[in-house]
Each structure stands twice: as C-alpha cells, then as structure tokens.
LUMDREN-38275 format. One record per residue (C-alpha): residue number from 1; residue in one letter; chain; x negated, y negated, z negated. Coordinates in steps of 0.05 Angstrom, whole numbers, padded with zeros to 5 digits. Each point is the difference from the previous one (the first is absolute). Layout:
<nodes>
   seq   type   mol        u        v        w
   NUM      A     A        X        Y        Z
...
</nodes>
This chain:
<nodes>
   seq   type   mol        u        v        w
     1      M     A   -04745   -02443   -04150
     2      R     A    00023   -00056    00053
     3      K     A   -00022    00002    00055
     4      V     A   -00001   -00083    00024
     5      K     A    00027   -00009    00072
     6      L     A   -00036   -00047    00049
     7      I     A    00034   -00045    00056
     8      S     A   -00054   -00015    00046
     9      V     A    00027   -00051    00067
    10      S     A   -00025    00017    00066
    11      G     A    00010   -00076    00034
    12      W     A    00054   -00069   -00001
    13      N     A    00049    00051    00041
    14      E     A    00014    00055   -00058
    15      L     A    00003   -00054   -00049
    16      T     A    00066    00010   -00036
    17      P     A    00042   -00072   -00014
    18      K     A   -00025    00006   -00090
    19      Q     A   -00065    00020    00035
    20      L     A    00001   -00051    00043
    21      L     A    00016   -00060   -00056
    22      I     A   -00067    00035   -00040
    23      V     A   -00041   -00017    00053
    24      A     A    00030   -00070    00003
    25      K     A    00005   -00018   -00076
    26      N     A   -00091    00007    00009
    27      A     A   -00005   -00025    00062
    28      A     A    00034   -00072   -00021
    29      K     A   -00044    00000   -00060
    30      Q     A   -00057   -00058    00008
    31      N     A   -00069    00042    00025
    32      Y     A    00042    00067    00004
    33      Q     A   -00053    00033    00045
    34      A     A   -00064    00014   -00062
    35      S     A    00048    00061   -00016
    36      F     A    00063   -00007    00050
    37      K     A   -00006    00072    00009
    38      T     A   -00024    00024   -00067
    39      N     A    00062   -00037   -00016
    40      V     A    00061    00030    00052
    41      F     A   -00022    00068   -00022
    42      L     A    00003   -00004   -00075
    43      D     A    00071   -00040   -00003
    44      I     A    00034    00058    00057
    45      N     A   -00027    00053   -00046
    46      G     A    00020   -00026   -00068
    47      L     A   -00071    00003   -00015
    48      R     A   -00042   -00053   -00043
    49      I     A   -00084    00018   -00022
    50      K     A   -00016    00006   -00072
    51      R     A   -00063    00000    00004
    52      G     A   -00050   -00002    00069
    53      N     A   -00057    00038    00006
    54      F     A    00003    00051   -00056
    55      V     A   -00065    00043   -00008
    56      E     A    00013    00074   -00018
    57      K     A   -00030    00057    00016
    58      D     A    00045    00066    00036
    59      K     A    00002    00061   -00008
    60      H     A   -00070    00021    00031
    61      G     A   -00043   -00052   -00044
    62      R     A    00004   -00056    00053
    63      Y     A    00012   -00068   -00005
    64      R     A    00059   -00025    00036
    65      K     A    00033   -00078    00001
    66      Y     A    00073   -00003   -00008
    67      Y     A    00061   -00044   -00009
    68      V     A    00055    00012   -00063
    69      F     A    00054   -00022    00038
    70      Q     A    00084   -00012   -00041
    71      K     A    00054    00023    00031
    72      N     A    00077   -00003   -00029
    73      G     A    00019    00067   -00034
    74      Y     A   -00069    00029    00009
    75      R     A   -00057    00000   -00041
    76      K     A   -00068   -00044    00014
    77      F     A   -00038    00048    00050
    78      L     A   -00068   -00007    00032
    79      I     A   -00013    00005    00079
    80      E     A   -00066    00001    00021
    81      R     A   -00024   -00064    00027
    82      N     A   -00023    00027    00061
    83      V     A    00066    00038    00013
    84      F     A    00032   -00068   -00011
    85      V     A   -00038   -00028    00051
    86      T     A    00022    00042    00042
    87      M     A    00077    00003   -00006
    88      L     A   -00006   -00089    00002
    89      E     A   -00040    00012    00074
    90      K     A    00079    00025    00015
    91      F     A    00023   -00070   -00009
    92      D     A   -00057   -00031    00045
    93      W     A    00050   -00023    00060
    94      L     A    00014   -00053   -00057
    95      E     A   -00054   -00030    00022
    96      D     A    00009   -00001    00073
    97      D     A    00051   -00035    00047
    98      I     A    00065    00005   -00023
    99      T     A    00052    00033    00052
   100      L     A    00064    00013    00007
   101      M     A    00035    00017   -00070
   102      R     A    00083   -00007   -00013
   103      N     A    00011   -00067   -00037
   104      Y     A    00038    00001   -00066
   105      P     A    00072    00018    00007
   106      K     A    00038   -00056   -00043
   107      I     A   -00023   -00069   -00026
   108      A     A    00032   -00044   -00030
   109      G     A    00070    00038    00024
   110      R     A   -00020   -00002    00069
   111      K     A   -00016    00057    00045
   112      A     A   -00061    00004    00034
   113      C     A   -00002   -00009    00077
   114      D     A   -00025    00066    00046
   115      H     A   -00082    00009   -00023
   116      R     A   -00014   -00002    00074
   117      L     A    00042   -00073    00004
   118      Y     A    00051    00038    00053
   119      G     A    00058   -00054   -00004
   120      I     A   -00041   -00059   -00010
   121      T     A   -00004   -00055    00054
   122      L     A   -00058   -00036    00019
   123      E     A    00012   -00061   -00029
   124      Q     A    00005    00045   -00072
   125      F     A   -00065    00020    00015
   126      I     A   -00039   -00060    00006
   127      F     A    00038   -00033   -00059
   128      A     A   -00024    00054   -00033
   129      D     A   -00072    00006    00024
   130      Q     A   -00009   -00073   -00022
   131      L     A    00016    00011   -00073
   132      Y     A   -00039    00052   -00003
   133      A     A   -00064   -00049    00023
   134      Y     A    00031   -00048   -00048
   135      F     A   -00004    00037   -00056
   136      V     A   -00071    00042    00018
   137      E     A   -00025   -00083    00009
   138      T     A    00029   -00031   -00056
   139      K     A    00024    00058   -00052
   140      Q     A    00063   -00031   -00015
   141      Q     A    00054    00041   -00023
   142      K     A    00063   -00044    00033
   143      F     A   -00037    00034    00064
   144      L     A    00008    00076   -00011
   145      R     A    00069   -00017   -00039
   146      Q     A    00024   -00024    00068
   147      L     A   -00040    00050    00040
   148      N     A    00046    00039   -00033
   149      A     A    00056   -00034    00015
   150      V     A   -00019    00004    00069
   151      F     A    00007    00088   -00008
   152      Y     A    00054    00013   -00038
   153      L     A    00053   -00021    00025
   154      D     A    00085    00008   -00016
   155      K     A    00012   -00059    00049
   156      K     A   -00022   -00002    00075
   157      F     A   -00075   -00046    00003
   158      D     A    00007   -00069   -00014
   159      T     A   -00073   -00039   -00006
   160      S     A    00052   -00059   -00022
   161      R     A    00016    00045   -00065
   162      V     A   -00077    00027   -00020
   163      K     A   -00010   -00050   -00053
   164      K     A    00076    00022   -00033
   165      N     A   -00004    00054    00012
   166      A     A   -00063    00012   -00034
   167      R     A    00019   -00029   -00059
   168      R     A    00023    00060   -00012
   169      F     A   -00057    00040   -00002
   170      R     A   -00030   -00043   -00061
   171      F     A    00020    00054   -00055
   172      A     A   -00024    00059    00049
   173      K     A   -00056    00039   -00033
   174      R     A   -00077   -00034    00029
   175      A     A   -00021    00080    00017
   176      K     A    00062    00003    00043
   177      L     A   -00007   -00062    00043
   178      H     A   -00068    00022   -00002
   179      S     A    00023    00054    00034
   180      T     A    00026   -00044    00055
   181      F     A   -00064   -00024    00022
   182      I     A   -00037    00070   -00004
   183      W     A    00041    00028    00042
   184      Y     A    00012   -00061    00050
   185      T     A   -00082    00009    00006
   186      G     A    00009    00077    00021
   187      V     A    00060   -00027    00048
   188      K     A   -00032   -00048    00031
   189      K     A   -00064    00031    00017
   190      W     A    00046    00062    00028
   191      M     A    00036   -00048    00048
   192      M     A   -00074   -00031    00021
   193      N     A   -00030    00072    00013
   194      K     A    00074    00014    00034
   195      Y     A   -00001   -00061    00050
   196      P     A   -00078   -00011    00004
   197      Y     A    00009   -00045    00056
   198      L     A    00033   -00052   -00026
   199      F     A   -00032   -00008   -00063
   200      R     A   -00058    00011    00032
   201      G     A   -00044   -00067    00025
   202      E     A   -00059   -00024    00041
   203      G     A   -00065    00042   -00009
   204      G     A    00042    00051   -00024
   205      E     A    00016   -00034   -00077
   206      E     A    00067    00014   -00037
   207      M     A    00041   -00058   -00007
   208      S     A    00051   -00023   -00052
   209      P     A    00073    00027    00027
   210      D     A    00041   -00070   -00007
   211      E     A   -00061   -00024    00037
   212      S     A   -00003    00052    00056
   213      I     A    00076   -00005    00011
   214      M     A    00014   -00069    00003
   215      N     A   -00054    00005    00056
   216      M     A    00026    00044    00043
   217      L     A    00080   -00032   -00015
   218      S     A   -00028   -00063    00034
   219      A     A   -00023    00036    00049
   220      L     A    00065    00042    00006
   221      N     A    00043   -00052   -00003
   222      Q     A   -00030   -00038    00049
   223      G     A    00004   -00077   -00025
   224      D     A    00073    00014   -00020
   225      I     A   -00004   -00008   -00073
   226      T     A    00079    00008    00001
   227      K     A   -00021    00082    00012
   228      N     A   -00038    00012   -00057
   229      E     A    00062   -00001   -00045
   230      T     A    00030    00066    00043
   231      L     A   -00065    00030   -00006
   232      L     A   -00024   -00013   -00084
   233      K     A    00077    00037   -00003
   234      T     A   -00019    00063    00028
   235      H     A   -00022    00067   -00038
   236      V     A   -00085   -00005   -00013
   237      H     A   -00002    00064    00029
   238      E     A    00033   -00014    00061
   239      A     A   -00035   -00073    00017
   240      L     A   -00071    00026   -00026
   241      H     A   -00003    00064    00039
   242      Q     A    00033   -00050    00062
   243      L     A   -00054   -00043   -00016
   244      N     A   -00060    00056    00002
   245      L     A    00018    00009    00071
   246      M     A   -00013   -00064    00021
   247      T     A   -00052   -00008   -00035
   248      E     A   -00046    00061    00021
   249      K     A    00034   -00005    00081
   250      A     A   -00041   -00066    00000
   251      T     A   -00048    00021   -00036
   252      D     A   -00011    00056    00063
   253      H     A    00001   -00056    00054
   254      V     A   -00059   -00038   -00040
</nodes>
C-alpha cells in the first residue's frame, strides 16, 4: 500500500511560487472566503473530495464520519472527519492578516523586484499604492495589470510608461497577476509596521501610505515643491526611515 504524503504550510512566508499561485487562484474567485482555506489545502495537496461525511464503523465497532479523497496516482482513500479538521487548522494563517512573503519570481517575461521593496523608489511605492487602492475599490483588471507593471520591469521605472507597459500583462494568468496584489498587501503591512510613526494618524489610527507620505513631503519641502522630484527619486526605505525618525521626534516634542 502506498502512503499518501500530505503537505502542510505554516505561514505566508513559507509559500513556494507554485503554492502562492494556488492561493492567488482561489483568492481571485468571487465570494472565495467561504471555502478558501479548504480549497487551498486540497489544491496544494492535489486532493479531490469524492464524498463527504461518509459514516462507517471502525475496527472497534464505533461509527465515525469520514471523507473519501482522490489523488492522482493513488486509489481512493478515507480520512476521518476529525483528522481532516485538524489538518485544515494548520492552514488557519490563511484567515489572518497577510504578512511578508516572497513575490512570484517572473511574470510576463519580467523579473520581480525585491520582495521587501529594496531598490524601489519612493515615487514607485506611492504610485503602486494608488493603483492598489484603485483595484481594491473598483476590481478593474486594468489597475491590477498596472500594479504588476510597476514591480515587474526591464527598465528604470517611469510613471509615464506604466499604462503602456501594462499591456504586456494582458495575457498573463490571472493567478499570477493576483499574486502581486496579495504580495503587496503583505509587504505594505510590513512597511507600516516597520515605520509606525509615519503611518499613524491623529488618535493613533493608521493612514494610507500615499496620504501619510504626501503629508510628510509637504512638511519636508517647506513649500518648495521643486524639491519633491528629488525626494521621490530617493529609495523608499531610505526616505521612509528618515521620515519616520522625523515624525517620532515631532511626536516626542508634543
């Protein structure tokens, strides 16, 4: 008898590229929340449920509930319902906040940027966050393609070329495009935790990155908007680190 080896993943940061696509494929579906965790577990393990809540006596004569599963290359097999529930619990992190993970390595022939956004400019980050917000609000795929075009480049980032570059992503698989949305959700949260003073509004409430950064740019340039161009070309972590320090000092003096 061949043993069936099942895969368990303990967090967002442990997803392989293939597993990230499985998560993205399921997350891109309408009303995905109801069976999201179950579907991801089944797809990652290549399982199909052939029959649910199948009741059968065990070797001690007690009635137990089972699921009947099918996996390519294997005969149908049973897993007790309680065992299946325990296995699903190992994927509970899918229902928690998305955290930092690695982005998909290559989409539409373009290599991914650093998964922590090192090497990305402040302008690139703000532009991406605006596209992210547009997609969340409208669910229009054009904004998702443009978001991918910001982070998957073969040349230096240029805001005026984003829409044109986004055409290259028209034929990319939906799961790959959506994986960028999921990854950015995680790295954005990581950035907001890394620079807490910068992304905290009045009363301790979080502000969106573009709102908080533009507020700080206004304070930095002291009314001279010609300085903004230079500031926006600064690497995002360098800029946010400095802005976070300034905000912390200003907060301490209040």
